[in-house]
N, C-alpha and C positions, 0 to 999 in steps of 0.2 A: 723557800718560796720565790725569792727574787731570782735565784739561779735558774729555776724551772721556767720562769717567765722569759728570761733571756734566751734559754735554749729553744723555747717555742717560737720566739721571734726570729731566731737564726734559721730554724727549719722552714718557716713561712717564706723567708727571704730567698733561701736556696730553691724552694719549690717554685716560687714565682720566676726566678731566673731560668730554671729548667723549662718551664712552660713557654717562656718568651723565646728561648733558644730553639725549641722544637717548632714553634710557630714560624720562626725565621727560616728554619730548614725547609718547612713545607712550602713557604712562599718562594724559596729559591730552587725548588725542584730536587733538593737533596733527599736521600732516603731517611726516613724517620725510624721505622721499626726494623732493627737489625736481626730480630728473631723471627722474621717472616719465613714461611714455608720455603725451603731451599729448592723445591721443585716447582716454583711458580713460573708462569710464562713470562718471558722477557724479550727484550730487543738487544741484539748484539751483532755488530759487524753486518748490518743490513739484513739479518736473518732473524725471524721470530722463533724463539725456542719454547718448548713445553713438551707435551706428549708427542712422540714421533714414532712412525711405523716404518720399518725397513725389513724386507725379506720375511714378512710375517711376524716380526718381533716389535712389540710396542714397548718403548722405554721412555723415561723422563730425563730431562737434562737439567742439571742444577744451575743455580745462579752464578754470576761471575766469580771466578777464582782470582787469586792474586797472581797476575801474569807478568812476566818480564817484558821489557820493551820490544823484544824481537819475537814474542809469542802471540798467538791468537787462537781463538776457539772456533771450531767448525763442526757443527752438528754433534756437539757433546764431547768431542775429543780436542785435545790441546796439541798444537803444532808450534815448532820453532823454525823460523826462517834461517837457513844455513847458507843460502846463496840467493841474493836478490837478483843478481844478473841472470842466473840460470833458472830462477824460479823453482828452487828446491827447498823442501822442508824436512824436518825430522819429526816423527811422531813422539811426543813427549808423554802423553797419557791418553790411553784409549777410552772410549765412552764406556759407561758402566757395564761390566761383563755379566753381572747377575741376571740380566735380561736375556742372556744367550745360553742359559743352562741346557745342556744336551743338544745345542745347535752349533752351527759353524759361523764364526765371525769372519767375514770376508772384508779385509781392509781395502778401502777405496784407493785407487791409484792417484787420483787428483782431488785437490781441495781448493777452496776459494777464500780469499780475504778481500771482501768487497767484489770488485770486478776482475781481480788479478787471479789467475790460475797457477797453482803450484803443484809440482809432482812430489809424491811421498818418496823420498830418496833413502832415508835411513830410519831405523827403529831404535829409539833411545833407551837408556838405562831404566829398567823397571816400567817400561811403557805398558806392558801387559800384566802387571802385577797389582793385585788388590789385597790388602791385609784382611784376613777374616773371610775371604770369599769361599763359599761352599760349592758354587756351581762348577761343573766340568764343561769346558768349552774347547771346541776345535778352532784352529786359526789358520787362515789362508792369506798369504801375502801376495801383492801384485807384482807385475813385471817391472815396475819403476824402482823397486827397492834394490839397493846396491850394498848397503852396509847394515850390519846388526851389531849392536853394542852388547857388552857383557851384561848378563842378568836382565836382558830385555823381556824375557818370557817368565811368567809367573808359575807358581807351583800347581795351579789348577788347569793348565793347558793340557788337554788330552792328546791331541794330534796336531802336529805342526807341518803344514804343507808349504814348502819353499820352492816347489817345482817350477813356478813361473817367474821367480825372482832372478836377478842377475848377480847374486851374492857370490863373491869369490872366496871369502874366508869365513868359516864358522868360528866365532870368538871363544875364548876361554869362558867357562861358566855361562853357557847360553841361558840356562834356566836358574831362577832363584831357588835356593835349596834350604831356606830357613824362614821362619815366621817369628819375628821378634828375636829372642835369644835361643829359640828352639830349632834344632836341625830337623828338616822334613825331607821326604822323598817326593820329587816332582811327579805329578800324575801322568806325564807324557809316556805313551806307549808306542808311538810311531812318529818318525820324522822322515819326511820326503825331501831329500837333498836336491839342489838344482844341478843341471848339467854344466853350469859355469863354475862350480865349486872347485878350487884348486888346493885348498888347505883346510885342515881341521885342527885347530889349535889345541894345545895341551889342556886337559880337564874340560874340554868342550861340553861333554855330556856328563859332567860330574854329578854323581848320586842319582842319575836317571835310571834307577834299577828296574823300572817297568818296561824298558825297551828290551825286547827279546830278539828282535831281528833288525838289522841295519844294512841297507844297500848303499855301497860306496860307488859313486860314478867313476868312470874311467878317467875323468879329468883331474881327480884328486891325486896329487903327487907327494903331499906331505901330511903326516899325521903326528901330532905332538904327544908328549908324555901323557899317559893315562887318559887319553881323549875319550876312549870307549869304556863304558862301565863293565865290571867283571861279571855282571849278571846277564849280559847280552849273549844269547845262546847261538845265534847264527849271524855271520857277517858275510855278505855277498859282495864280491869285487867284480865290477864290470870291466876292469882293466888290470894293469900291473899292480901288485901289492906293494905299497910304499914301505920303505925301510923302517919307518916309525912304528910299525906293528910289533916290533920286538920289545917295545916299551909299554905295552898294554897289559892291564891286569886281567888277562883272560882266564876263565875258569870253566873247563868242560865246554869249550866253544867249538862249534863246527864252522870251518872256513870254506867258503865256496869260491873257486877261482876258475878262470878260463883255462882250457887245456894248454894253450900256448905258454901260460905262466905257471903251470903246475910244478915243474921241477925247480924253478927259481924260488917259488914260495916254500917248498920243502927245505931247500938249503938255507933259506932265510930264518925259518922258524924252528926247525927241529933242534938246532943247537940251544935255543932259548928254553925249549921244553926240557932238554937233558940237564940243563943247569938249574931247573926248578923255578925259572922266572915266570912261567905261565903254564896253564893246563889247557891243552888243545885236544879235544876229543878226536877230531879227524880233520884232514884237509881233503876236500872232495873236488872233483872236476865238475864245473858247471857248464853244461853243453849249450 
């Protein structure tokens, strides 16, 4: 009986202290209820967030995340300042892609932190990746983008348009190819490369088995080991075929080349075919 009375007294004391602490938080302006709706309207960096409509897409923006000192949020996406002097940022996490199902997400070229304008210079690791995302989304990147990090694109990106970017190198493992511990095939079926591209790194399109046709700009002079998936049925070269093509896992692939480079391409690849290193259905002249 005495023990129960003591326990009840301790409970009342703890409850009183909790009520007092919450009241103190309210008077100081600190948030009290941490279980509030994460899609509530809020104020951050001089911009009011909540429901937002862009290009006919209405989406909600969640409350403050744990951001690093050099990061900030702009219209639902998270950016990291990589050059204060040149006003450049890296996209760390895109706004929720589920609101763009069947649509094209066009990344803005410039964002603001307060009154300061920054250009979106690079796309960070897993910036366009969302676990459990069911939506299929096309992505178009702006002319300010110069750098793509490995695995910056998620498995649910259907089409990637890099035509307006100034990217010089396509990195290894451009697309995430796993969810948790499970390997998955990225949904991407088309990639438009920029005319500034000079190198496609090894395993760039690793496991991108839905890409059936790839157009390589004439600016590309280097292609790394196994950069192009074995399921790619057509590869069109706008210029000279790089030597790295001998290290691709091609299988029944049709290669289109300009007439000026036809003989050189034959000499480059026929030996690899004879050694059984790749299967090329034919090499055709692209007029």
